[in-house]
FIVEX-913764 format. One record per atom (N, C-alpha, C): residue number from 1; residue in three letters; atom name; x, y, z. Coordinates in Angstrom, 3 decimals. Layout:
N
<NUM; ALA; CA; <X; Y; Z>>
...
This chain:
117
<1; MET; N; <-81.341; -32.557; -8.872>>
<1; MET; CA; <-82.012; -34.088; -9.173>>
<1; MET; C; <-82.044; -34.980; -9.840>>
<2; LYS; N; <-81.428; -35.558; -9.584>>
<2; LYS; CA; <-81.209; -36.995; -10.980>>
<2; LYS; C; <-81.939; -37.183; -11.484>>
<3; LYS; N; <-83.278; -37.256; -11.325>>
<3; LYS; CA; <-84.782; -37.410; -11.963>>
<3; LYS; C; <-85.713; -36.342; -12.380>>
<4; PHE; N; <-85.565; -35.992; -13.333>>
<4; PHE; CA; <-87.051; -34.361; -13.580>>
<4; PHE; C; <-87.473; -34.743; -14.503>>
<5; ASP; N; <-88.879; -34.144; -14.092>>
<5; ASP; CA; <-90.023; -33.916; -15.171>>
<5; ASP; C; <-90.740; -32.790; -14.705>>
<6; LEU; N; <-90.595; -32.019; -15.335>>
<6; LEU; CA; <-90.953; -30.812; -15.101>>
<6; LEU; C; <-92.812; -30.703; -15.596>>
<7; PHE; N; <-92.976; -29.794; -14.347>>
<7; PHE; CA; <-94.901; -30.010; -14.324>>
<7; PHE; C; <-94.828; -28.341; -13.678>>
<8; ILE; N; <-95.569; -27.736; -14.539>>
<8; ILE; CA; <-95.814; -26.240; -14.015>>
<8; ILE; C; <-97.792; -26.085; -13.914>>
<9; GLY; N; <-98.186; -26.018; -12.777>>
<9; GLY; CA; <-99.891; -25.978; -12.678>>
<9; GLY; C; <-100.294; -24.699; -12.652>>
<10; PHE; N; <-101.416; -24.136; -12.565>>
<10; PHE; CA; <-101.860; -22.918; -13.003>>
<10; PHE; C; <-103.093; -23.008; -11.540>>
<11; PHE; N; <-102.925; -22.950; -10.606>>
<11; PHE; CA; <-104.441; -23.331; -9.693>>
<11; PHE; C; <-105.157; -22.066; -9.200>>
<12; GLY; N; <-104.958; -21.035; -9.562>>
<12; GLY; CA; <-105.627; -19.814; -9.171>>
<12; GLY; C; <-104.498; -18.948; -7.949>>
<13; ASN; N; <-103.857; -19.630; -7.897>>
<13; ASN; CA; <-103.118; -18.334; -7.254>>
<13; ASN; C; <-101.483; -18.163; -7.563>>
<14; GLY; N; <-101.281; -18.107; -9.024>>
<14; GLY; CA; <-100.173; -18.363; -9.733>>
<14; GLY; C; <-99.555; -19.801; -10.407>>
<15; ALA; N; <-98.860; -19.782; -10.300>>
<15; ALA; CA; <-98.060; -21.478; -10.788>>
<15; ALA; C; <-97.160; -21.999; -9.683>>
<16; THR; N; <-97.785; -23.157; -9.663>>
<16; THR; CA; <-96.840; -24.331; -9.276>>
<16; THR; C; <-96.079; -25.292; -9.871>>
<17; VAL; N; <-94.737; -25.291; -9.576>>
<17; VAL; CA; <-94.037; -25.925; -10.324>>
<17; VAL; C; <-93.243; -27.141; -9.395>>
<18; CYS; N; <-93.395; -27.916; -10.021>>
<18; CYS; CA; <-92.843; -29.622; -9.596>>
<18; CYS; C; <-92.220; -30.123; -10.286>>
<19; ASN; N; <-91.604; -31.315; -9.705>>
<19; ASN; CA; <-91.217; -32.120; -10.779>>
<19; ASN; C; <-91.883; -33.837; -10.465>>
<20; LYS; N; <-92.719; -34.012; -11.689>>
<20; LYS; CA; <-93.512; -35.236; -11.930>>
<20; LYS; C; <-92.479; -36.369; -11.116>>
<21; ALA; N; <-91.110; -36.685; -11.696>>
<21; ALA; CA; <-90.854; -37.671; -11.454>>
<21; ALA; C; <-90.368; -38.759; -9.558>>
<22; VAL; N; <-90.535; -37.078; -9.175>>
<22; VAL; CA; <-90.578; -37.852; -7.392>>
<22; VAL; C; <-91.754; -37.327; -7.333>>
<23; ALA; N; <-92.085; -38.497; -5.981>>
<23; ALA; CA; <-93.282; -37.901; -5.436>>
<23; ALA; C; <-92.764; -37.649; -3.465>>
<24; GLU; N; <-93.831; -37.002; -3.293>>
<24; GLU; CA; <-93.244; -36.272; -1.848>>
<24; GLU; C; <-94.729; -36.309; -0.741>>
<25; HIS; N; <-94.956; -36.852; -0.453>>
<25; HIS; CA; <-97.149; -37.241; 0.431>>
<25; HIS; C; <-97.686; -37.201; -0.442>>
<26; GLY; N; <-97.983; -37.929; -1.209>>
<26; GLY; CA; <-98.511; -38.351; -2.503>>
<26; GLY; C; <-98.578; -37.140; -3.145>>
<27; ASP; N; <-98.176; -36.863; -4.373>>
<27; ASP; CA; <-98.146; -36.060; -4.762>>
<27; ASP; C; <-96.756; -35.475; -5.589>>
<28; TYR; N; <-96.558; -34.871; -7.194>>
<28; TYR; CA; <-95.604; -34.296; -6.751>>
<28; TYR; C; <-94.342; -33.806; -5.826>>
<29; LYS; N; <-93.217; -33.398; -6.172>>
<29; LYS; CA; <-92.752; -32.936; -5.165>>
<29; LYS; C; <-92.692; -31.263; -5.583>>
<30; LYS; N; <-93.095; -30.319; -4.947>>
<30; LYS; CA; <-93.056; -29.157; -5.060>>
<30; LYS; C; <-91.715; -28.550; -5.178>>
<31; VAL; N; <-91.140; -27.952; -6.328>>
<31; VAL; CA; <-90.346; -27.099; -6.679>>
<31; VAL; C; <-89.882; -25.856; -6.160>>
<32; ALA; N; <-91.631; -24.916; -6.530>>
<32; ALA; CA; <-90.910; -23.482; -6.518>>
<32; ALA; C; <-92.493; -22.938; -6.733>>
<33; HIS; N; <-92.507; -22.249; -6.501>>
<33; HIS; CA; <-94.264; -21.236; -6.749>>
<33; HIS; C; <-93.986; -19.942; -7.562>>
<34; ILE; N; <-94.642; -19.809; -8.128>>
<34; ILE; CA; <-94.653; -18.449; -9.243>>
<34; ILE; C; <-95.561; -17.744; -8.537>>
<35; ALA; N; <-95.785; -16.528; -8.290>>
<35; ALA; CA; <-96.743; -15.407; -7.891>>
<35; ALA; C; <-97.498; -14.964; -9.399>>
<36; GLU; N; <-98.331; -14.299; -9.097>>
<36; GLU; CA; <-98.954; -14.119; -9.889>>
<36; GLU; C; <-97.850; -12.533; -10.789>>
<37; CYS; N; <-97.311; -11.916; -9.970>>
<37; CYS; CA; <-96.713; -11.037; -10.180>>
<37; CYS; C; <-94.707; -11.164; -10.535>>
<38; GLY; N; <-95.025; -12.526; -10.566>>
<38; GLY; CA; <-93.943; -13.396; -11.539>>
<38; GLY; C; <-93.081; -13.508; -10.593>>
<39; LYS; N; <-93.099; -13.103; -9.608>>
<39; LYS; CA; <-91.784; -13.817; -8.192>>
<39; LYS; C; <-91.976; -14.787; -7.900>>
<40; ILE; N; <-90.777; -16.005; -7.939>>
<40; ILE; CA; <-90.524; -17.054; -8.088>>
<40; ILE; C; <-89.933; -17.501; -6.194>>
<41; THR; N; <-90.952; -18.112; -5.768>>
<41; THR; CA; <-89.921; -18.657; -4.255>>
<41; THR; C; <-89.505; -20.282; -4.619>>
<42; TRP; N; <-88.609; -20.339; -4.216>>
<42; TRP; CA; <-87.942; -22.209; -4.808>>
<42; TRP; C; <-88.096; -22.797; -3.359>>
<43; TYR; N; <-88.464; -23.844; -3.660>>
<43; TYR; CA; <-88.681; -24.788; -2.647>>
<43; TYR; C; <-87.519; -26.290; -2.667>>
<44; ALA; N; <-86.792; -25.715; -3.637>>
<44; ALA; CA; <-85.711; -26.616; -4.121>>
<44; ALA; C; <-84.449; -25.620; -4.369>>
<45; GLU; N; <-83.244; -26.399; -4.402>>
<45; GLU; CA; <-81.872; -25.289; -4.765>>
<45; GLU; C; <-82.093; -25.227; -6.206>>
<46; PRO; N; <-82.004; -23.844; -6.823>>
<46; PRO; CA; <-82.101; -23.800; -8.329>>
<46; PRO; C; <-81.042; -24.569; -9.565>>
<47; GLY; N; <-79.925; -24.646; -8.052>>
<47; GLY; CA; <-78.978; -25.011; -9.083>>
<47; GLY; C; <-79.244; -26.985; -9.573>>
<48; THR; N; <-80.059; -27.650; -8.974>>
<48; THR; CA; <-80.148; -29.036; -8.835>>
<48; THR; C; <-81.087; -28.980; -10.010>>
<49; ILE; N; <-81.652; -27.660; -10.442>>
<49; ILE; CA; <-82.964; -28.387; -11.678>>
<49; ILE; C; <-81.753; -28.212; -12.755>>
<50; PRO; N; <-82.139; -29.569; -14.107>>
<50; PRO; CA; <-81.708; -29.063; -15.090>>
<50; PRO; C; <-81.900; -27.694; -16.088>>
<51; GLY; N; <-80.517; -27.579; -16.494>>
<51; GLY; CA; <-81.108; -25.964; -16.999>>
<51; GLY; C; <-82.123; -25.539; -18.221>>
<52; LYS; N; <-82.735; -26.506; -18.750>>
<52; LYS; CA; <-83.585; -26.972; -19.846>>
<52; LYS; C; <-84.919; -26.066; -19.100>>
<53; ASP; N; <-84.823; -26.883; -18.180>>
<53; ASP; CA; <-86.082; -26.832; -16.971>>
<53; ASP; C; <-85.728; -25.456; -16.454>>
<54; LEU; N; <-85.142; -24.957; -15.912>>
<54; LEU; CA; <-84.572; -23.672; -15.450>>
<54; LEU; C; <-84.807; -22.439; -15.808>>
<55; LEU; N; <-84.561; -23.047; -17.234>>
<55; LEU; CA; <-84.932; -21.360; -18.131>>
<55; LEU; C; <-86.365; -21.398; -18.445>>
<56; ARG; N; <-86.935; -22.882; -18.298>>
<56; ARG; CA; <-88.256; -22.822; -18.340>>
<56; ARG; C; <-89.293; -21.531; -17.153>>
<57; ILE; N; <-88.998; -22.497; -16.353>>
<57; ILE; CA; <-89.379; -21.670; -14.966>>
<57; ILE; C; <-89.226; -20.517; -15.213>>
<58; GLU; N; <-87.910; -19.713; -15.365>>
<58; GLU; CA; <-88.160; -18.307; -15.341>>
<58; GLU; C; <-88.567; -17.817; -16.524>>
<59; HIS; N; <-88.887; -18.247; -17.492>>
<59; HIS; CA; <-89.545; -17.853; -18.783>>
<59; HIS; C; <-90.997; -17.832; -18.749>>
<60; THR; N; <-91.549; -18.805; -17.708>>
<60; THR; CA; <-92.998; -18.742; -17.353>>
<60; THR; C; <-92.736; -17.552; -15.930>>
<61; ALA; N; <-92.194; -17.513; -15.422>>
<61; ALA; CA; <-92.180; -15.874; -14.393>>
<61; ALA; C; <-92.366; -15.040; -15.201>>
<62; ASP; N; <-91.138; -15.027; -15.728>>
<62; ASP; CA; <-90.773; -13.479; -16.586>>
<62; ASP; C; <-92.509; -13.273; -17.605>>
<63; ALA; N; <-93.048; -14.067; -18.016>>
<63; ALA; CA; <-93.987; -13.466; -19.074>>
<63; ALA; C; <-95.204; -13.757; -17.775>>
<64; MET; N; <-95.250; -14.088; -16.939>>
<64; MET; CA; <-96.186; -14.188; -15.306>>
<64; MET; C; <-96.511; -12.614; -15.253>>
<65; SER; N; <-95.048; -11.892; -15.050>>
<65; SER; CA; <-94.814; -10.721; -14.379>>
<65; SER; C; <-94.958; -9.734; -15.793>>
<66; SER; N; <-95.078; -10.006; -17.090>>
<66; SER; CA; <-95.255; -8.848; -17.742>>
<66; SER; C; <-96.620; -8.916; -18.166>>
<67; ASN; N; <-97.661; -9.564; -17.826>>
<67; ASN; CA; <-98.896; -10.150; -18.041>>
<67; ASN; C; <-99.497; -9.271; -16.887>>
<68; TRP; N; <-98.723; -9.551; -15.661>>
<68; TRP; CA; <-99.400; -8.938; -14.339>>
<68; TRP; C; <-98.663; -7.185; -14.644>>
<69; GLU; N; <-98.077; -6.922; -15.096>>
<69; GLU; CA; <-97.793; -5.607; -15.112>>
<69; GLU; C; <-98.534; -5.171; -16.095>>
<70; TYR; N; <-98.563; -5.588; -16.854>>
<70; TYR; CA; <-99.590; -5.016; -18.436>>
<70; TYR; C; <-101.360; -4.960; -17.678>>
<71; SER; N; <-102.077; -6.088; -16.861>>
<71; SER; CA; <-102.839; -6.190; -15.882>>
<71; SER; C; <-103.314; -4.707; -15.330>>
<72; LEU; N; <-102.378; -4.389; -14.811>>
<72; LEU; CA; <-102.209; -3.510; -13.865>>
<72; LEU; C; <-102.210; -2.028; -14.790>>
<73; ASP; N; <-101.763; -1.765; -15.790>>
<73; ASP; CA; <-101.465; -0.687; -16.528>>
<73; ASP; C; <-102.922; -0.569; -17.306>>
<74; ILE; N; <-103.576; -1.732; -17.235>>
<74; ILE; CA; <-104.690; -0.670; -18.092>>
<74; ILE; C; <-105.602; -0.478; -17.319>>
<75; MET; N; <-105.244; -0.807; -15.773>>
<75; MET; CA; <-106.503; -0.443; -14.628>>
<75; MET; C; <-106.471; 0.936; -14.428>>
<76; SER; N; <-107.449; 1.800; -14.157>>
<76; SER; CA; <-107.194; 3.303; -13.338>>
<76; SER; C; <-106.626; 3.388; -11.916>>
<77; LEU; N; <-105.902; 4.467; -11.632>>
<77; LEU; CA; <-105.427; 4.804; -10.592>>
<77; LEU; C; <-106.103; 3.874; -9.376>>
<78; ALA; N; <-107.083; 4.234; -9.416>>
<78; ALA; CA; <-107.742; 3.778; -8.284>>
<78; ALA; C; <-107.932; 2.213; -8.233>>
<79; GLN; N; <-108.236; 1.728; -9.771>>
<79; GLN; CA; <-108.773; -0.016; -9.417>>
<79; GLN; C; <-106.960; -0.590; -8.790>>
<80; ARG; N; <-106.013; -0.049; -9.950>>
<80; ARG; CA; <-104.732; -0.586; -9.672>>
<80; ARG; C; <-104.302; -0.700; -7.883>>
<81; TYR; N; <-104.977; 0.480; -6.978>>
<81; TYR; CA; <-104.061; 0.734; -5.986>>
<81; TYR; C; <-105.280; 0.006; -5.097>>
<82; GLU; N; <-106.748; -0.368; -5.663>>
<82; GLU; CA; <-107.360; -1.199; -4.708>>
<82; GLU; C; <-106.933; -2.468; -4.697>>
<83; LYS; N; <-106.653; -3.261; -6.116>>
<83; LYS; CA; <-105.947; -4.556; -6.443>>
<83; LYS; C; <-104.563; -4.482; -5.660>>
<84; LEU; N; <-103.972; -3.412; -5.732>>
<84; LEU; CA; <-102.797; -3.936; -4.568>>
<84; LEU; C; <-102.842; -3.862; -3.447>>
<85; ALA; N; <-103.238; -3.117; -2.927>>
<85; ALA; CA; <-104.189; -3.281; -1.682>>
<85; ALA; C; <-104.654; -4.664; -0.754>>
<86; ASP; N; <-105.427; -5.110; -1.574>>
<86; ASP; CA; <-105.885; -6.290; -1.450>>
<86; ASP; C; <-104.512; -7.403; -1.626>>
<87; MET; N; <-103.540; -7.137; -1.848>>
<87; MET; CA; <-102.199; -8.501; -1.944>>
<87; MET; C; <-101.454; -7.888; -0.613>>
<88; ILE; N; <-101.666; -7.117; 0.074>>
<88; ILE; CA; <-100.635; -6.693; 0.922>>
<88; ILE; C; <-101.331; -7.094; 2.067>>
<89; PRO; N; <-100.197; -7.169; 3.767>>
<89; PRO; CA; <-100.994; -7.016; 4.610>>
<89; PRO; C; <-101.296; -5.717; 5.403>>
<90; GLU; N; <-102.447; -6.475; 5.964>>
<90; GLU; CA; <-103.190; -4.837; 6.475>>
<90; GLU; C; <-102.679; -4.141; 7.098>>
<91; SER; N; <-101.375; -3.677; 8.013>>
<91; SER; CA; <-100.306; -3.129; 8.782>>
<91; SER; C; <-99.449; -2.672; 7.568>>
<92; VAL; N; <-99.495; -3.425; 6.992>>
<92; VAL; CA; <-98.797; -2.160; 5.504>>
<92; VAL; C; <-99.122; -1.274; 4.618>>
<93; TYR; N; <-100.582; -1.809; 4.997>>
<93; TYR; CA; <-101.542; -0.988; 4.231>>
<93; TYR; C; <-101.877; -0.285; 4.396>>
<94; PHE; N; <-101.940; -0.026; 6.066>>
<94; PHE; CA; <-102.034; 1.383; 6.855>>
<94; PHE; C; <-100.947; 2.087; 6.704>>
<95; TYR; N; <-99.821; 1.449; 6.819>>
<95; TYR; CA; <-98.515; 2.269; 6.774>>
<95; TYR; C; <-98.317; 3.310; 4.918>>
<96; ILE; N; <-98.416; 2.147; 4.176>>
<96; ILE; CA; <-98.236; 3.024; 3.051>>
<96; ILE; C; <-99.753; 3.994; 2.089>>
<97; SER; N; <-100.985; 3.920; 3.439>>
<97; SER; CA; <-101.874; 4.882; 2.937>>
<97; SER; C; <-101.391; 5.682; 3.417>>
<98; ASN; N; <-101.108; 5.586; 5.092>>
<98; ASN; CA; <-100.859; 7.307; 5.618>>
<98; ASN; C; <-99.590; 7.917; 5.243>>
<99; SER; N; <-98.657; 7.333; 4.618>>
<99; SER; CA; <-97.837; 8.202; 3.957>>
<99; SER; C; <-97.977; 9.229; 3.044>>
<100; ASN; N; <-97.046; 10.157; 3.121>>
<100; ASN; CA; <-97.729; 11.583; 2.604>>
<100; ASN; C; <-97.037; 11.373; 0.930>>
<101; SER; N; <-96.642; 10.086; 0.480>>
<101; SER; CA; <-96.748; 10.163; -1.407>>
<101; SER; C; <-98.287; 10.274; -1.468>>
<102; ASP; N; <-97.891; 10.337; -2.816>>
<102; ASP; CA; <-99.474; 10.700; -3.761>>
<102; ASP; C; <-99.795; 9.217; -4.132>>
<103; LEU; N; <-101.122; 9.192; -5.588>>
<103; LEU; CA; <-101.294; 8.044; -5.252>>
<103; LEU; C; <-100.356; 7.057; -6.159>>
<104; ASP; N; <-99.832; 7.675; -7.190>>
<104; ASP; CA; <-98.360; 6.973; -8.034>>
<104; ASP; C; <-97.784; 6.329; -6.654>>
<105; GLY; N; <-96.896; 7.059; -5.890>>
<105; GLY; CA; <-96.078; 6.828; -4.997>>
<105; GLY; C; <-96.054; 5.587; -3.956>>
<106; LYS; N; <-97.743; 5.617; -3.946>>
<106; LYS; CA; <-98.369; 4.755; -2.950>>
<106; LYS; C; <-98.579; 3.192; -3.410>>
<107; ILE; N; <-99.140; 3.377; -4.654>>
<107; ILE; CA; <-98.926; 2.385; -5.807>>
<107; ILE; C; <-97.467; 1.554; -5.833>>
<108; LYS; N; <-96.270; 2.329; -6.174>>
<108; LYS; CA; <-94.954; 2.226; -6.091>>
<108; LYS; C; <-94.645; 1.323; -5.111>>
<109; ALA; N; <-94.788; 1.693; -3.861>>
<109; ALA; CA; <-94.823; 1.324; -2.674>>
<109; ALA; C; <-95.132; -0.190; -2.325>>
<110; MET; N; <-96.545; -0.303; -2.551>>
<110; MET; CA; <-97.769; -1.528; -2.807>>
<110; MET; C; <-96.710; -2.882; -3.414>>
<111; LYS; N; <-96.326; -2.209; -4.594>>
<111; LYS; CA; <-95.462; -3.118; -5.647>>
<111; LYS; C; <-94.482; -3.703; -5.133>>
<112; ASP; N; <-93.186; -2.536; -4.717>>
<112; ASP; CA; <-91.746; -3.541; -4.159>>
<112; ASP; C; <-92.278; -3.904; -2.926>>
<113; TYR; N; <-93.278; -3.696; -2.568>>
<113; TYR; CA; <-93.948; -4.709; -0.980>>
<113; TYR; C; <-94.036; -5.945; -1.625>>
<114; ILE; N; <-95.016; -6.167; -2.137>>
<114; ILE; CA; <-95.257; -7.707; -3.405>>
<114; ILE; C; <-94.160; -8.345; -3.518>>
<115; TYR; N; <-93.125; -7.916; -4.277>>
<115; TYR; CA; <-92.246; -8.252; -5.359>>
<115; TYR; C; <-91.072; -8.390; -4.227>>
<116; ASN; N; <-90.964; -7.908; -2.901>>
<116; ASN; CA; <-89.963; -8.058; -1.970>>
<116; ASN; C; <-90.377; -8.782; -0.981>>
<117; HIS; N; <-91.362; -9.614; -0.784>>
<117; HIS; CA; <-92.227; -10.486; 0.325>>
<117; HIS; C; <-92.496; -11.574; -0.082>>
């Protein structure tokens, strides 16, 4: 991107990453979204983002991932299971909850789903 002015906003569902130098539909152009768990969904090709801004986005994602993992780690297994269950589709929840895995295995399966979808 030729003009780039990084903006990262936290609006309750992760972080929205925008380019303030470009307007689109009356708002800053969205570049990416970082989920609470640190997963980045790109709306622009990462190679078009200036290096220092790309590093800041990736650093923000890493920090969010660490914070998310910490917040899960301090919960009881039951609380962790409930939080993760609320973050996945019902059909996936039913599949995982009916598996023969123990609670740790089910939590791992839910985290894997969240990270990869």
